Each structure stands twice: as C-alpha cells, then as structure tokens.
C-alpha positions in Angstrom: 25.0 -0.5 53.1 23.6 -0.6 49.8 24.3 -4.0 47.8 25.5 -3.8 44.1 22.1 -5.7 42.8 20.3 -3.1 44.3 22.6 -0.3 43.1 22.1 -1.6 39.7 18.1 -1.9 40.0 18.1 1.9 40.8 21.1 2.9 37.7 19.2 1.0 34.9 16.8 4.1 35.0 17.8 6.6 33.5 15.8 9.7 35.1 17.6 8.2 38.5 20.7 7.7 36.4 20.6 11.7 35.4 19.4 13.1 38.9 22.3 11.3 40.7 25.1 12.7 38.0 23.4 16.3 37.9 23.6 16.2 42.0 27.1 14.9 42.0 28.3 18.7 40.7 26.0 20.7 43.1 22.8 20.5 45.0 19.4 21.7 43.5 15.7 21.7 44.4 13.2 19.6 42.4 12.4 22.8 40.0 15.8 23.0 39.2 16.2 19.2 38.6 13.2 19.0 36.1 14.5 22.4 34.4 18.2 20.6 33.8 16.7 17.5 32.3 14.9 17.7 29.1 13.6 14.9 28.1 11.5 14.3 31.7 8.3 15.5 30.2 6.9 15.6 34.1 7.8 16.9 37.4 6.1 13.7 38.9 8.4 11.4 37.4 11.1 13.6 38.8 9.4 13.4 42.1 9.5 9.5 42.4 13.1 9.1 40.8 14.4 11.4 44.3 11.8 9.4 46.5 13.6 6.3 45.3 17.3 7.9 45.3 16.6 9.0 48.8 15.2 5.7 50.7 18.1 3.9 49.7 20.6 6.8 50.7 22.2 7.7 47.4 20.8 11.2 48.2 19.2 13.5 51.3 17.0 16.3 51.2 17.5 19.2 53.2 14.7 21.8 54.1 16.2 25.5 53.2 14.2 28.3 54.8 15.3 30.6 52.7 13.5 29.0 49.9 11.0 27.5 51.5 11.5 24.2 50.2 14.2 21.3 49.9 17.2 21.0 48.5 18.8 17.5 47.4 22.1 16.8 47.4 24.4 13.6 46.7 25.1 11.7 49.9 28.4 10.2 48.6 31.6 11.7 46.9 32.2 8.5 44.6 30.7 5.1 44.0 32.8 1.8 44.3 31.7 -1.5 43.7 33.1 -4.4 45.3 32.5 -8.2 44.3 
C-alpha cells in the first residue's frame, strides 16, 4: 500500500497527474497518451512517468497481441487518503 507521503511525491508532478486522470476514464497506449497530453514535448517524458506510476502500483500495463504493444490501465477505482 502506498503511503500518503509517497502518493504526494508522485502527484506533485503535473505529467503523472494528467496521466492518472486520463487513464482513470479509459486504457491507452503510450502513443495515445502522448497525443492526448498537449503540454508534453517528447515521448520519453511519458515513458518516465508511466514507469514511476507502474512501480508504485497506480497503473498497470498489459501486452495486447492485437496491437503488438502495451495498453496502460489505472490500477484503482478511486484513491482515498486517511490520516
């Protein structure tokens, strides 16, 4: 389980926060995410953000044979914080 402090460190980054918001409504590929985030200038920023979010368990990636690549999904329905 992620601590509120860890979550705060992740969500302070605008790119990661926007990715989480986007994935909370539907799954996407890296390319789809990159195209949906107009303030991102390069795909490497998306890759770095995805790795960080996946490492702490906020998103998951699944290989899809039909697209020969990965789709990313939010690993949560909602986030609740407690003291």
